[in-house]
PLY file of the C-alpha trace (Angstrom):
ply
format ascii 1.0
element vertex 139
property float x
property float y
property float z
element edge 138
property int vertex1
property int vertex2
end_header
78.31 66.17 78.83
81.73 67.43 77.57
84.50 68.13 79.35
87.59 70.40 78.74
90.39 71.94 80.93
90.81 75.73 81.54
93.08 78.06 83.33
91.71 80.22 86.06
90.52 83.71 85.10
91.09 83.19 81.26
89.18 83.50 78.14
87.65 80.19 77.16
86.59 80.22 73.79
83.43 77.33 73.35
81.47 76.51 70.30
77.71 75.80 71.26
75.29 74.00 69.06
71.90 75.08 69.87
68.65 72.99 68.81
64.91 73.62 69.05
63.21 70.51 69.46
59.95 71.73 70.06
56.94 72.84 67.72
57.22 76.83 68.08
60.04 79.15 66.56
61.93 80.83 68.89
61.68 83.92 66.40
59.68 87.04 67.54
56.27 86.88 65.44
55.36 88.46 62.41
51.98 89.31 61.10
51.22 90.53 57.84
48.49 93.07 59.03
49.89 93.97 62.51
53.09 96.02 63.06
56.02 94.17 64.79
56.05 96.77 67.53
52.30 95.76 68.54
53.38 92.13 68.62
54.74 90.49 71.93
58.27 89.52 71.21
59.45 86.18 71.98
62.78 87.57 73.21
64.44 84.01 73.21
67.96 84.33 74.26
70.84 82.00 75.50
72.40 82.44 78.84
75.58 80.55 80.72
76.62 80.16 84.08
79.08 78.31 86.08
78.21 76.31 89.11
81.06 74.13 91.59
80.90 70.45 90.92
79.54 68.50 94.06
81.75 68.97 96.84
82.51 64.90 96.86
84.04 65.71 93.16
86.52 68.32 94.02
84.40 71.46 93.87
82.75 73.64 96.10
79.84 73.42 98.18
77.31 75.91 96.35
75.92 77.07 99.78
79.36 78.70 100.69
79.51 82.12 100.43
82.83 82.96 99.17
81.21 81.23 95.88
79.97 84.69 94.96
83.77 86.15 94.61
84.86 83.40 92.50
82.16 82.56 90.16
81.64 84.67 87.26
78.26 86.42 86.99
75.35 84.57 84.62
75.97 85.55 81.12
73.57 86.67 78.72
74.92 85.15 75.13
72.23 86.99 73.18
69.26 85.77 71.08
68.46 82.46 69.43
65.85 82.53 66.74
65.55 79.20 65.56
62.45 77.67 63.81
61.00 74.15 65.21
63.95 71.68 64.26
66.30 73.92 63.74
70.14 74.04 64.88
72.80 76.33 64.61
76.40 76.88 66.31
76.99 79.74 68.44
80.83 80.80 69.27
80.87 82.40 72.63
83.72 83.50 74.66
83.66 83.15 78.48
85.80 84.10 81.43
86.87 81.08 83.55
86.26 80.88 87.74
88.92 82.49 89.88
88.84 79.28 91.67
90.57 75.97 90.60
88.53 72.70 90.93
85.70 71.00 88.78
83.07 73.06 87.44
79.82 72.74 85.24
79.09 75.62 82.99
75.47 75.40 82.15
73.37 76.78 78.78
69.97 77.58 79.13
67.49 79.14 76.68
64.92 81.75 77.93
62.21 83.96 76.51
59.50 86.31 77.98
57.87 82.94 79.68
61.29 81.92 81.64
63.34 79.57 81.66
63.20 76.59 79.62
65.06 74.10 82.21
62.76 75.70 84.90
60.05 74.36 82.66
61.75 70.88 82.30
64.12 71.24 79.47
67.61 70.03 80.43
70.33 72.68 80.04
73.12 71.87 78.41
76.39 71.14 80.18
80.12 71.02 80.02
82.15 69.59 82.58
85.38 72.07 83.29
88.52 71.45 85.56
89.70 74.61 86.59
93.49 74.65 86.72
95.90 77.23 88.19
97.73 79.85 86.06
101.15 78.17 85.58
104.12 80.41 87.21
107.13 81.23 85.23
110.07 79.45 85.64
113.42 81.13 85.71
115.68 80.04 83.21
0 1
1 2
2 3
3 4
4 5
5 6
6 7
7 8
8 9
9 10
10 11
11 12
12 13
13 14
14 15
15 16
16 17
17 18
18 19
19 20
20 21
21 22
22 23
23 24
24 25
25 26
26 27
27 28
28 29
29 30
30 31
31 32
32 33
33 34
34 35
35 36
36 37
37 38
38 39
39 40
40 41
41 42
42 43
43 44
44 45
45 46
46 47
47 48
48 49
49 50
50 51
51 52
52 53
53 54
54 55
55 56
56 57
57 58
58 59
59 60
60 61
61 62
62 63
63 64
64 65
65 66
66 67
67 68
68 69
69 70
70 71
71 72
72 73
73 74
74 75
75 76
76 77
77 78
78 79
79 80
80 81
81 82
82 83
83 84
84 85
85 86
86 87
87 88
88 89
89 90
90 91
91 92
92 93
93 94
94 95
95 96
96 97
97 98
98 99
99 100
100 101
101 102
102 103
103 104
104 105
105 106
106 107
107 108
108 109
109 110
110 111
111 112
112 113
113 114
114 115
115 116
116 117
117 118
118 119
119 120
120 121
121 122
122 123
123 124
124 125
125 126
126 127
127 128
128 129
129 130
130 131
131 132
132 133
133 134
134 135
135 136
136 137
137 138
C-alpha cells in the first residue's frame, strides 16, 4: 500500500503498474476464421474510485450522505489488454476529493463478467492524505 499527499480538488498524476497474474489474456479475442465483430469482446478496463479511510483513522464514515458531494465519481481509466504474466504501467490523472482527511484510492480491473475485486482479486490501493488548499500569504 503506497502512500502520498494531495491538495483538495487538485489533479493528481499517478502511475499505476498493472499485472495480469492469470492464465487468460485480457485482450479481446481473435479468431482466424470468425470476424472480430462476431466475437464477444472481453472489454477489460481499469477503474479508480476514492473511499474515505476508516473514521478512526481520520476519514469520513462511508455511510455519511455528504460523501457523495465530496468524493469524485469513479473513473474508467481505459482498456487494459495484457497477456497472461504481462505487466505494464498506466499513467493517469485523477481529481482529489473536495474534503481533507485520509482517503484510499482503489483501482479495479473489470471485464464483461464484472469486477475482478468482486470475484476475489484484491484491488490495488493507495493511501492518500488530502490536505487543504494553501492560503496565500500577503507580503
